[in-house]
N, C-alpha and C positions, 0 to 999 in steps of 0.2 A: 503494500499499499502505499501510497504518496502521503511524505507530510504534508499537512496544511496547517499555515500561519493562523495566529490566533484570530487576525482580523478575516481573513476567508469561511474560519467557523462560525464567526460571531454574524457574517453578512449569511449564511448560510441559514443559521438559527431564527434570525429576525424573516426570512424568506420564508422558512416551514411555519413560525407561527403565521405570518399574513395569510396563509394557504389553510391551516387549521383553523384561526381563528379569527376569520370575519371580522369587521366593524360592527358591533351588536345593533347599531343604528342601523344598518343598511341588510341587516339578516334576515330573511323571511321569517313569520314569526313561528312556523314549524320548529326550526332548527333550533331555536332560541328556548323552546321547552325543555324543562327537565322532565326524565325519564324513570322516576323515581317511583319505586309502587305507590306510596301517600301521594306523589302529585297524580297519577293517572288515575287514583281512587278521587282524589278530589274534585278533579274536573268530571269525573262521571258523575259524583254526587253532587255537583254545583251546576250540570246541565239538566236534572230534572227537574221538570214543570210542577209549579204549583198552582192551586186555585188560590185567590186572594176572593174574599168576601169583603164587600162593601155594606157596611150596616148604617144609615140613616138614621134608625130609631127603633122601639121595642116598645110591644104593646100585650095588656094581659089581659084579652077579654075572656067575660065567661063562653062555656058551652053555649049554652041556651042563646047566647046575644051572637055569637057567629051561626048558628043554626037561622036566626030570625034575619041575615044578612041577605041584602038583595041586591041586583047591578046599580052601582051606582053608588053605593055603602059607602063612608068613611070612617075610614078606623083611626081614631087619634093614638098619638105616638109620643112618646116620653121627649121629645127633643122639639125645639125653636126651628123656624126655616135657618137662621143664623149660626145653629150649633154645629160645629164641625162633624162630620163621620168618622165612623173608624175601619181602619183596614185590617183585617184579621185573615190570620192561618191557621185552619182548625179552630179553636178557641183562643189563640192567644191573640191580644189587639198589638199588633207591629206599628201602626203609628196613626196618625190623625188627619184630616184636611180636608179640604172644599172640595162643592160640586162645581165641575165647570164643563159647558156645554165644547167638544173641540171644534177647532177652528176650520175644519177638513169640510165642513158642509154636510158632515151626514147626518150629523143631529144626534150625534152618539153622545153621552157623558163621558169624563173623564174626572180624576180627582188629584189636585195639586197638592203635595202634602206639604204640610203645615208641622209637622210635629212629628219625630221617628223616637219612639219610644227605645229604651235602654233595657236591656236584661243581661243575667249572666246563664247563661245555658244550662251550667252544672248545677246552678239551685234547682233546677227543674227534673231534674233527672228522678225517674222513678223510683 
């Protein structure tokens, strides 16, 4: 084998680093992902869709009142029109917000978040 100078070795090492580890800003996202088992598990868990429920209020009518209801009956709720709605996953309130009509012209509603509740997931373990 031929002997190489320290400068030539350093140049080769630098060239190898440029090939092996491209600038993270320019690397495709898939190449930057960690491939540890924990990371793969987290990606799998975080990609599961959950159903959110938006609660505008509650009512506690008696069964006889429900049986007497007809079309156009009005069920009174325990909230006012200006009260925030609650965003729930299961029975857990995650946030509160205000109802707004979407600006896409569809007439659909959306919720503008005004408060995100903090919780310790470890404290709620069964």
